[in-house]
N, C-alpha and C positions, 0 to 999 in steps of 0.2 A: 712786585713793583712794575714789571712789564705789563701786566694787565691794567694797572692804573694809568700808565702812559698810553696804552692803546685806547682806553676809555676816553681819556682827555683829548686825544687826537681825533677819535671817532666823533665825539660830540662837537668838536670844532668843525669838522667836515660836514656833519649833518646840519649844523646851523648855517652852513654856507659862508662862514667867516674865514677870510684869508689868514694864514699863519702870522703875517706881519701885523695884523690887527687884533691879535689875541694876546691876552695877558693872564697867566694863572697867578692868582693872588693867594698867598698862604702864610702861615706862621710857623712852619716846621721845615727842618732840613729835608725831610722826605718829600715835601711839596716842591722844593727846588729840584730835587732829583727827578721827580715825575715830569716836571716841565721840561727839563733838559732832555729826557728820554723821548718826550713827545715832540720836541722841536719847537716848544712854545716859550716865549719870554716869561720870566718869573718876577713877580713883584712881592716883596716881603712886607709884612706888617709888624710893627714894633711892639704891639700890645698882646702878643699871643704866647704860645708855648715856649719857643726858643728865644734866647737872648739876641739882641741886635748884633752883637759881635759874631755870634755863631751864624746868623743869617747872612751877614755881610761877607763872611768867608765863602759863601756859596755864589758870590758875585751876582746878586739880583740886578736886573736892569733898572729897578726902582725900589726905594725904601719908603714905605708909607709910615710916618711917625704918628699920625692921628687919623681917625676915621674920615674926617673931612678932606684929607689929602686925596682920597680915592676919587672924589668928585672933580678934582683938578686934572686928573690924568686923561 
């Protein structure tokens, strides 16, 4: 997991994007954990691997219930 968090943080830095302007979007609890370890906000998607309840327990900063919701963020 630590290597995934490092990779996420390194990619953000290489892209020159500030942490406060970064959102890791995913459908698994491990995505939420990687984002937390990398210090990046997590946005959960409702149509993936884990249930909405399981993802909400990870306290995402945003829950995307449909793909079109991503365009509004």
